[in-house]
C-alpha positions in Angstrom: 83.9 116.4 96.5 81.8 113.6 95.2 82.7 110.5 93.2 81.3 109.0 90.0 78.7 106.4 90.4 76.8 104.6 87.7 74.6 107.0 85.7 75.7 109.9 87.9 77.9 112.8 87.6 80.1 114.4 90.3 78.3 117.0 92.3 79.5 119.3 95.0 78.4 118.2 98.5 78.4 120.0 101.8 81.6 120.0 103.8 82.0 117.1 106.3 81.5 117.9 109.9 84.5 118.0 112.2 86.4 114.7 112.5 85.2 112.5 115.4 82.3 114.7 116.4 79.9 114.3 113.5 77.8 111.4 114.5 76.7 109.8 117.7 78.5 106.5 118.0 76.8 103.3 118.9 77.0 102.6 122.6 77.8 106.2 123.6 75.5 108.2 125.9 73.2 110.7 124.2 72.8 113.9 126.1 70.0 113.6 128.5 69.7 109.8 127.8 69.4 107.0 130.3 72.8 105.9 131.6 71.6 102.3 132.4 70.3 101.9 128.9 73.4 103.3 127.3 75.7 101.1 129.4 73.6 98.0 128.5 73.9 98.9 124.8 77.6 99.5 125.2 78.1 96.1 126.8 76.1 94.4 124.0 78.1 96.1 121.3 81.3 95.2 123.1 80.3 91.6 123.2 79.4 91.6 119.5 82.7 93.3 118.7 84.6 90.3 120.1 83.6 88.3 117.0 83.5 90.8 114.2 86.3 93.1 115.2 88.7 90.7 117.0 88.1 87.5 115.2 91.2 87.8 113.1 93.7 89.0 115.8 92.0 86.7 118.3 92.9 83.6 116.3 96.5 84.6 115.7 97.8 82.6 118.6 97.1 79.5 116.5 100.1 80.3 114.2 102.1 83.4 115.3 104.5 81.8 117.7 104.7 78.6 115.7 105.9 80.4 112.6 108.7 82.0 114.6 110.2 78.7 115.8 108.9 76.1 113.2 108.2 77.9 109.9 110.3 78.2 106.8 112.4 81.0 108.5 112.3 79.5 112.0 114.9 80.4 114.6 116.5 78.1 117.1 114.3 77.3 120.2 116.7 78.8 122.7 115.8 80.7 125.9 117.3 84.0 124.6 115.2 83.6 121.4 112.0 82.6 123.2 112.3 85.6 125.5 113.1 87.9 122.6 110.2 86.8 120.5 107.8 87.1 123.4 109.1 90.6 124.1 108.5 91.6 120.5 105.0 90.3 120.6 104.2 92.1 123.8 105.4 95.4 122.6 103.9 95.0 119.1 100.5 94.5 120.7 101.1 97.4 123.1 102.4 100.0 120.6 100.7 99.1 117.3 97.3 97.9 118.5 96.8 99.5 122.0 98.5 102.8 121.4 98.2 103.4 117.6 94.9 102.0 116.7 92.8 101.8 119.9 94.0 105.1 121.5 94.7 107.3 118.5 93.5 106.1 115.0 90.0 105.4 116.3 89.6 109.1 116.8 89.9 109.8 113.1 86.3 108.9 112.0 84.3 110.1 109.0 80.8 110.6 110.3 81.5 107.7 112.6 82.9 105.4 109.9 86.5 104.1 109.6 88.6 102.4 107.0 90.8 103.4 104.1 87.9 104.7 101.9 86.4 106.6 104.8 89.8 108.3 105.3 90.1 109.0 101.6 86.7 110.8 101.5 87.6 112.6 104.7 91.0 113.9 103.4 90.1 114.5 99.8 88.7 118.0 99.9 91.4 119.2 102.3 94.3 117.7 100.4 93.0 118.4 96.9 93.0 122.2 97.2 96.5 122.5 98.8 98.9 120.2 97.0 98.6 118.1 93.8 101.4 115.9 95.0 99.6 115.1 98.3 96.3 114.7 96.5 97.8 112.1 94.1 99.6 110.4 97.0 96.4 110.1 99.0 94.4 108.7 96.0 97.1 106.2 95.1 97.7 105.0 98.6 94.0 104.6 99.3 93.4 102.5 96.2 96.5 100.5 96.8 95.5 99.9 100.4 92.0 98.8 99.4 93.4 96.4 96.8 95.7 94.9 99.3 92.8 94.2 101.7 91.3 91.9 99.0 94.4 89.8 99.1 94.3 89.8 102.8 90.6 88.8 102.7 91.5 85.8 100.6 94.4 84.6 102.8 92.7 85.1 106.2 90.0 82.4 105.9 92.5 80.0 104.4 95.3 80.3 107.0 92.9 80.6 110.0 90.8 77.5 109.2 93.8 75.5 108.1 95.6 76.3 111.4 92.7 75.2 113.4 92.3 71.9 111.5 96.1 71.2 111.9 95.3 70.5 115.5 94.1 67.1 114.4 97.6 66.1 113.5 98.7 66.9 117.1 96.0 64.5 118.4 96.9 61.7 116.0 99.0 61.3 112.9 96.2 59.2 111.4 94.2 62.4 111.0 96.8 64.2 108.8 95.3 63.1 105.5 92.0 64.6 106.4 93.3 68.1 107.2 93.3 69.5 103.7 89.9 68.0 102.7 88.4 69.1 106.0 89.7 72.6 105.6 88.3 72.9 102.0 84.9 71.5 103.2 84.7 74.1 106.0 85.6 76.9 103.6 83.1 75.9 101.0 80.4 75.6 103.6 81.3 79.0 105.0 81.0 80.7 101.6 77.9 78.8 100.6 76.2 80.2 103.7 76.9 83.8 102.8 73.7 84.2 100.8 71.6 83.7 104.0 73.3 86.8 105.6 75.1 87.1 108.9 72.4 88.6 111.0 71.2 85.4 112.7 74.6 83.7 113.0 76.1 86.9 114.1 74.2 86.7 117.4 76.3 83.8 118.5 79.6 85.3 117.5 80.1 87.2 120.7 79.3 84.3 123.1 81.5 81.9 121.2 84.4 84.3 121.2 83.9 84.9 125.0 84.5 81.1 125.4 87.5 81.3 123.0 89.2 84.2 124.7 88.5 82.7 128.1 90.1 79.4 127.0 93.1 81.2 125.6 93.6 83.0 129.0 93.2 79.8 131.1 95.5 77.7 129.0 98.2 80.4 129.0 97.8 81.1 132.7 98.3 77.4 133.7 101.5 77.3 131.7 102.7 80.6 133.2 102.1 79.3 136.8 104.5 76.4 136.0 107.2 78.7 134.6 106.6 82.3 135.8 110.0 83.4 134.7 108.6 83.9 131.2 106.9 87.1 132.4 110.3 88.8 132.4 109.9 89.1 128.6 107.9 92.2 129.2 111.2 93.9 129.5 112.1 95.4 126.1 115.7 94.6 126.8 115.0 91.0 125.6 113.8 92.4 122.3 116.9 94.5 121.8 119.1 91.5 122.8 117.2 89.3 120.3 118.3 91.5 117.4 121.9 91.8 118.8 122.2 88.0 118.9 120.5 87.2 115.6 121.2 90.2 113.4 119.6 89.7 109.9 117.9 86.5 110.9 116.1 88.5 113.6 114.6 90.7 111.0 113.4 87.7 109.1 111.7 86.3 112.2 110.1 89.8 112.7 108.1 88.9 109.6 106.5 86.1 111.6 106.0 88.2 114.7 103.8 90.5 112.7 101.2 87.7 112.5 100.2 88.6 116.1 98.8 92.0 115.0 97.3 91.1 111.6 93.8 92.0 112.8 94.7 95.5 113.8 93.2 97.2 110.6 89.9 95.6 111.4 89.7 97.8 114.6 89.5 100.9 112.4 87.5 99.5 109.5 84.7 98.2 111.8 84.4 101.3 113.9 81.2 102.4 112.2 79.4 99.2 113.3 80.2 99.4 116.9 81.8 102.8 117.9 85.0 103.6 119.7 83.8 102.9 123.3 82.7 99.3 122.8 85.8 98.4 120.7 88.1 99.9 123.4 86.1 98.1 126.2 86.5 94.7 124.5 90.2 95.2 123.8 91.3 96.3 127.2 88.9 94.1 129.3 89.2 90.7 127.4 91.1 90.5 124.2 94.4 92.0 125.2 94.7 90.1 128.5 93.7 86.8 126.9 96.2 87.2 124.1 99.1 88.2 126.4 98.4 85.3 128.7 98.3 82.8 125.9 101.4 84.1 124.2 103.3 84.1 127.5 101.9 80.6 128.1 103.3 79.4 124.7 106.6 80.9 125.6 106.6 79.1 129.0 105.8 75.9 127.3 108.7 76.3 124.9 111.1 77.0 127.7 110.1 73.8 129.4 109.7 71.6 126.3 111.4 73.0 123.1 110.1 69.9 121.2 106.6 71.4 121.2 107.7 74.1 118.8 106.0 72.4 115.9 102.6 73.6 117.3 102.9 75.3 120.7 99.3 76.4 120.8 97.9 72.9 120.8 100.9 72.0 123.1 99.1 74.0 125.8 96.0 71.8 125.5 95.6 68.7 127.7 95.4 65.6 125.5 91.9 64.7 126.5 90.7 68.2 125.4 92.5 68.2 122.0 89.4 67.3 119.9 87.0 69.8 121.6 89.8 72.4 121.2 90.0 71.8 117.5 86.3 72.2 117.3 86.3 75.5 119.3 89.3 76.8 117.2 87.5 75.9 114.0 84.4 77.9 115.1 86.6 80.8 116.1 88.4 80.8 112.8 85.1 80.6 110.9 84.0 83.7 112.8 87.2 85.4 112.0 86.8 84.5 108.3 83.2 85.7 108.3 84.3 89.1 109.6 86.9 89.4 106.8 84.4 88.3 104.1 81.8 90.8 105.3 84.6 93.4 105.3 85.4 92.7 101.6 81.7 92.9 100.7 81.5 96.4 102.4 84.7 97.5 100.8 83.4 96.6 97.4 80.2 98.4 97.9 82.2 101.5 98.9 84.4 101.1 95.8 81.2 101.0 93.5 79.8 104.1 95.1 83.1 106.1 95.0 83.6 105.3 91.3 86.4 102.8 91.5 84.5 99.7 90.5 81.7 99.0 88.0 78.2 98.2 89.2 78.0 94.8 90.8 75.1 92.7 92.1 74.5 93.7 95.8 71.9 91.7 97.7 70.6 93.2 101.0 70.1 90.2 103.3 68.3 92.0 106.1 65.4 94.4 106.0 66.2 95.7 109.4 70.0 95.8 109.8 72.0 98.3 107.8 75.1 97.0 106.1 74.0 93.3 105.9 74.9 92.7 102.2 75.9 89.8 100.0 77.8 90.0 96.8 77.4 86.7 94.8 80.2 87.4 92.3 82.7 88.4 94.9 81.7 85.5 97.1 82.3 83.0 94.4 85.7 84.4 93.5 86.8 84.4 97.1 85.7 80.8 97.6 87.6 79.6 94.6 90.7 81.6 95.6 90.6 80.4 99.3 90.3 76.7 98.3 93.0 77.1 95.7 95.4 78.7 98.2 94.8 75.8 100.7 95.5 73.2 98.0 98.5 75.1 96.6 100.3 75.9 99.9 99.1 72.8 101.8 100.0 74.1 105.3 99.6 77.2 107.5 103.4 77.6 107.4 103.3 77.9 103.7 100.4 80.4 103.8 102.1 82.4 106.5 104.8 83.4 103.9 102.0 85.1 101.9 100.3 86.5 104.9 101.3 89.8 106.6 102.7 91.8 103.7 99.3 93.3 102.9 98.6 94.1 106.6 102.0 95.8 107.1 101.6 98.0 103.9 98.1 99.0 105.1 99.4 99.8 108.6 102.0 102.1 107.0 99.3 103.8 104.8 97.1 104.3 107.8 100.0 106.0 109.7 100.6 108.4 106.8 96.9 109.2 106.5 96.6 109.7 110.2 99.5 112.1 110.1 97.6 114.1 107.4 94.5 114.1 109.6 96.4 115.3 112.7 98.3 118.0 110.8 95.7 119.2 108.2 92.3 118.6 109.8 93.0 118.7 113.5 95.8 121.2 113.0 98.0 119.7 115.7 101.4 121.3 116.0 104.5 119.5 114.6 105.8 118.7 118.1 102.8 116.5 118.6 102.4 114.9 115.2 106.0 114.2 114.2 107.0 112.1 117.2 103.8 110.0 116.9 104.3 109.5 113.2 108.0 108.5 113.9 106.9 106.0 116.6 104.2 104.4 114.4 106.4 104.2 111.3 109.3 102.7 113.4 107.1 99.6 113.9 105.3 99.8 110.6 108.4 100.1 108.4 110.3 97.5 110.4 107.4 95.0 110.0 107.1 95.9 106.3 110.8 95.5 105.6 110.8 92.0 107.3 107.8 91.0 105.2 109.3 92.1 101.9 111.8 89.3 102.5 108.9 86.8 102.1 107.9 87.9 98.6 109.4 84.9 96.9 108.0 82.5 99.5 104.4 83.6 98.9 104.1 87.3 99.4 104.0 87.6 95.6 100.4 86.3 95.7 99.1 89.2 97.7 101.1 91.8 95.7 99.9 90.3 92.4 96.2 90.4 93.5 96.7 94.0 94.7 98.4 95.1 91.5 95.6 93.5 89.3 92.8 95.1 91.4 94.5 98.5 91.6 95.0 98.5 87.8 91.3 97.7 87.3 90.2 100.3 89.8 92.3 103.1 88.3 91.2 102.1 84.8 87.6 102.2 85.8 88.0 105.6 87.4 89.9 107.1 84.5 87.5 105.5 81.9 84.5 107.0 83.7 86.1 110.4 83.7 86.9 110.2 80.0 83.4 109.0 79.3 82.0 111.9 81.3 84.0 114.4 79.2 82.7 112.8 76.0 79.1 113.0 77.2 79.7 116.7 78.2 80.9 117.4 74.6 77.9 115.7 73.1 75.4 117.3 75.5 73.4 120.4 75.4 72.6 122.9 78.3 69.1 122.2 79.6 68.1 125.9 79.2 68.9 125.8 75.4 66.9 122.6 75.1 63.9 124.1 76.8 64.2 127.4 74.8 64.1 125.4 71.6 60.9 123.7 72.7 59.4 127.2 73.4 60.7 128.8 70.2 59.3 125.9 68.0 55.9 124.4 68.0 55.3 122.7 71.3 55.7 119.0 71.0 53.0 116.5 71.7 52.8 115.6 75.4 51.6 112.2 76.5 50.2 111.4 79.9 52.5 110.1 82.6 56.0 110.7 83.9 59.3 110.0 82.2 62.5 109.6 84.2 65.8 110.2 82.4 68.9 109.1 84.3 71.3 112.0 83.8 75.1 111.8 83.8 75.1 115.6 84.4 73.5 117.6 87.1 73.4 120.6 84.8 73.1 119.4 81.2 70.5 117.6 79.1 70.7 113.8 79.3 71.9 112.1 76.1 69.0 109.7 76.3 66.5 112.6 76.3 68.1 114.1 73.2 68.0 110.8 71.4 64.4 110.1 72.5 63.1 113.5 71.4 65.1 113.5 68.1 63.5 110.3 67.0 60.0 110.3 68.6 59.2 114.0 68.7 56.9 113.3 71.7 57.4 114.1 75.4 55.6 113.0 78.6 53.6 115.5 80.6 56.1 115.3 83.4 59.8 114.8 82.9 62.3 114.2 85.7 66.0 114.5 85.1 67.5 112.3 87.8 71.2 112.5 88.8 72.6 110.3 91.6 75.7 111.3 93.3 78.0 109.9 96.0 79.1 112.2 98.7 82.1 112.2 101.1 79.8 111.1 103.9 79.2 107.3 104.6 75.5 107.9 105.1 73.2 110.7 103.9 70.1 111.2 106.1 66.8 110.7 104.3 65.7 114.2 104.9 68.9 115.6 103.2 69.0 113.2 100.3 67.0 115.1 97.6 67.3 118.4 95.9 64.3 119.1 93.5 64.3 122.0 91.1 61.5 123.0 88.7 62.8 123.9 85.3 59.5 124.8 83.8 57.5 123.2 80.9 56.9 120.2 83.1 60.6 119.5 83.6 62.1 118.8 87.0 65.7 118.2 88.0 66.2 115.8 90.9 69.6 115.3 92.5 69.8 112.4 94.9 72.8 112.2 97.2 73.9 108.9 98.8 76.8 108.1 101.1 79.6 105.9 100.0 78.3 103.1 102.2 74.7 103.2 100.8 73.2 101.7 97.6 71.0 104.0 95.5 67.4 103.0 95.1 65.3 104.8 92.5 61.8 103.9 93.8 62.8 105.2 97.1 64.0 108.4 95.4 60.6 108.8 93.7 58.8 108.3 97.0 60.9 111.0 98.6 60.2 113.3 95.6 56.5 113.3 96.4 57.3 115.2 99.6 58.8 117.9 97.4 55.5 118.3 95.4 56.1 115.9 92.5 53.0 113.9 91.5 54.5 110.5 90.6 52.8 107.2 90.2 55.1 104.3 89.6 52.5 102.5 87.4 52.5 105.4 84.9 56.2 106.2 85.0 58.7 105.2 82.3 62.4 105.1 83.0 64.8 105.8 80.1 68.3 104.4 80.4 71.3 104.7 78.1 73.3 101.7 76.9 76.6 102.8 75.4 78.7 100.8 72.9 82.3 102.0 73.6 84.7 102.4 70.7 88.3 102.5 71.8 89.7 104.8 69.0 88.6 108.1 70.5 90.7 111.0 71.9 90.7 110.0 75.6 94.3 109.9 76.9 94.4 106.2 78.0 96.5 103.4 76.7 94.8 101.2 74.2 94.9 98.2 76.5 93.3 100.2 79.3 90.5 101.4 77.0 89.9 97.7 76.0 89.9 96.8 79.7 87.4 99.6 80.5 85.1 98.5 77.7 85.2 94.9 78.9 84.4 96.0 82.5 81.6 98.3 81.2 80.0 95.4 79.2 80.1 93.1 82.2 78.8 95.7 84.8 75.7 94.6 86.6 72.4 95.5 85.0 71.5 99.2 85.9 67.8 98.3 86.2 68.4 95.8 88.9 71.2 97.8 90.6 69.0 100.8 91.1 65.9 98.8 92.0 63.9 100.0 88.9 60.9 97.9 88.0 62.1 96.1 84.8 58.7 96.4 83.1 59.0 100.2 83.2 62.4 100.6 81.5 63.3 101.7 78.0 66.9 101.5 76.9 68.4 103.7 74.2 71.6 102.7 72.7 74.4 104.9 71.4 78.0 104.6 70.3 80.7 106.6 72.1 84.3 107.0 71.2 86.5 106.7 74.2 
């Protein structure tokens, strides 16, 4: 299965290799390689993963415990509640993150890549042929999950930076008026820096996060030493007793407990950048111990001094270190925000390639590092939304009500998809898959149910963003399909076009090469038909270029092109790109030379179509969706720039199409 991309038509691609075995992961030993070199690379990747993968979950101690005892749905600061909340945090980190994501879900890779769209591409061919209901469910859940991540990507920078800056009010009440302006300044600066790329600043992410996690561990350990009885919370009895004592209020507080695992999805989404081994090494050797120590330390602090519940994280910090700690926390939250922003950029690029989003301006910020991209339009929208959230909700407690619902829905979707992978791709027996699914959903559904109670308090924002984006994605996908059917009806098989040239007097051929971007990998491009109809002249060499997106995240250069000679100087070129790659036409033409095509860019003309959409056609879409699709199509990024075509070599041919 392939997906529509701009100026491309779906084309069948080869089947994906077996899950989890298709691509050498970063940091893993190649057969016959040098162990010392591999171990050094693994350690380097594990260090880098501390910032990119664990930035979000690593900064959750700033607000997770606080929201349980001081937020809008806070519970009384009693020993039984403190022990219960700590027990819930411990077992959430153990089951949801350590067991579900780190041990199991990381095994489900698509050519080494993870994330909701990687799972969609992985499952699509298997599910599509077996059950229409499962196929539609997979498509719907994947688009919904992706849309939710945008809402999460907006909230994460806002709540993280605001939580760090609120430490100023712990140091002195005089600093309180500066918290909101300072947060907005940090966020604006962060988004303004995106155009420079993250390659250089990314090198300091790991070392800063080593200091951060080490500080978390030391602060927590000092508090535990003073009150070691808090360690008894590792017993799940306290979690059970918590619900027995608090009933429905306990479920409400569970919506705040989930804040301790909000970065779990990043583990899977960032797998392609680091690999399973470095991610697991970072988690078990540093992140998990530091988080547990700090959470236990906050619990010990509350047992000794319940008055510190308004901000137990900064309550662990000695007074003379408060200002340095605010600075360190701000740096850590900026890193966490950077990771989420980069994730949204990557997700948008995948959506464009898979046919769920119109062309959008994508800037590659590094000539050496794959995946370093910057999306100006998305960046501006996120900056405005983040600053708006801070000004609207005014505190991390207010934002916490909107935070978590997206993550819990995505965790549930991941569990369902992972079940499909286990049962349909890995063919595990039911006695293996069903208990795992039941265990994962026990936590996922419980967290989801508790977060649904927060919809009126702010969760509506995330759901609204997700609903709007999902509507746009589905409209674009359906509109592209309808447009493709209209083009197919207007088109002509290429063999009939060539036969007509032979049967009639041969047309005049001018020197040079003409490249027609084709929406069909079999038919005649509409632009070619219009060009020949009006000009009656053809170039000596004509290339019919189709660009398709495959199920794989990356297509190797050697496997990218398929070149077929059609006779009479016509060649069909099919270029295949992965859903994490951006097509580049000059690169395609360079590769075509290796297939025997004589192409000089200086004597090549590119013919592109520009359609004017009329919404009164036969396509089965609601009128408002046709209008939305036409609006999105008009505002799509310029195809010439998107595909890297030299603008001075482009001819655009307009046509009207009824949708």
